[in-house]
C-alpha positions, 0 to 999 in steps of 0.5 A: 855730293855723295860720290866722286870719280877721279884719275890718278897715276895709280889707285891710291892717287885717284882715291886721294884726290877723290877723298879731298873733293868729297872731304871724307876720310877713307873710313867713311867711303866705299871705293870702286876700282874702274881702271887699274893703272899700268906701267906698260913696257919700259914705260911705254903704253902706261895708263892711269887708274880710274876710281869711284869713291861713294860715301857710305850709306849709313854716313849719308843718312847720318849726315842728312839726319844731322843737317835736319836736326841743325836746321830746326832750332834756327829754321829762318836763318838756315833758309837763307844760307843755301842762297848765299852758298849758291852765290859763292859757288857761282862766283867761285865757278865763274873765277875758276872758269876765267882762270882756265881760259887764262891758262888755255890762252897762255898754253896755246902761246907759251907752250907751242914750241915746248910741245912741238914733238906732240904735234902730229901732221897726219897728211905727209908732204909730197917731197919726202924721200925714203931713208934707211939709216936715220937715227930715229928710224934705227931706234924704232926698229930696235925698240921693236926688235927688243919688244919681239914684235913682228913688224916692218919699220920704214921711213921717209924724210925731208929737210923738216920732217921724218915720217916713220911707218910700222906695219905688220901683225903686232902693230896693235901692240905698238899702238897701244890703248888710245895710241899711248904707246905709239905717242911715247915711242914718237916722243922718244924717237924725236929726242933721239933725232934732235939730240945735239941738233940746232934745227928742230926735225919734227918726227912722226911715228904711225902704225897701220895708218892709226893717226889718220883713223884716230883723227876721223874718230875724234872728229866724229866724237866731237860732232856727236857730242856737240849735238848732245850738248845742243840737244840737252843744253848740258855741258859735256866733259870728255875723257883726259886727252894729250894735246894733239887729240884736244887740238883735233876737237877744238879745230873740228868745233871752232866754226860751230855756231852753237857750241864752244870748247875749252880745255880744263885741268892739269896735265896728264888729266887735262880734258876738253869741255864742250858747252853752249855758246 
């Protein structure tokens, strides 16, 4: 492999991960920053850095010449090595896939309660009533005010959930890139709403009906990429997503008879993989 693309909390971390994969030092590569990291506003709306690390041309040619020289004295033995390496790679890949599947099953069973605040119900129940003084609503409204955003914040609730809606000309700032800021605000609002409470209250924060639109976009993406996998017969790996967005992709393709989905990687770099059955 002559290059590696990695995500990280910052450029340095992404470069380090790429160097480890390539097994090269920083003097042997060229670094291209594809996306800069950002801390956002008070930690909200933060985004990861992405880099492409490429082996320098001179190093690549030198490596090829060294490999050719090494092969000549003992050509017959060297011919057999790639096959053994391929077998080891296939075994390792199979092992890694089994480990990933086990992690997915464990994640879906053991982490469901821990991640309840990240689960979003797009369709609102019918038994909601308006509220004007709920702690979660007050928190979101004050946060928007401190951010000096021109938005209107309203909320409706029942015994199990509270839905907070944000509308206004600055709602795009509240949403952030791929909804990252919105998710962060929702997480904080959930902490406020459930502080010191025994019964968990689901908190959903939405802006300009973003979540419904995002869900439809993800479903369309899932169908399009599934078609690509079927046509090319090649596995497709999506960009890192949060647990809810991965769930949308899995749910959309779970009844597809030709492809299957799984998740791989560790948070916050966990992503969906679509492949043939």
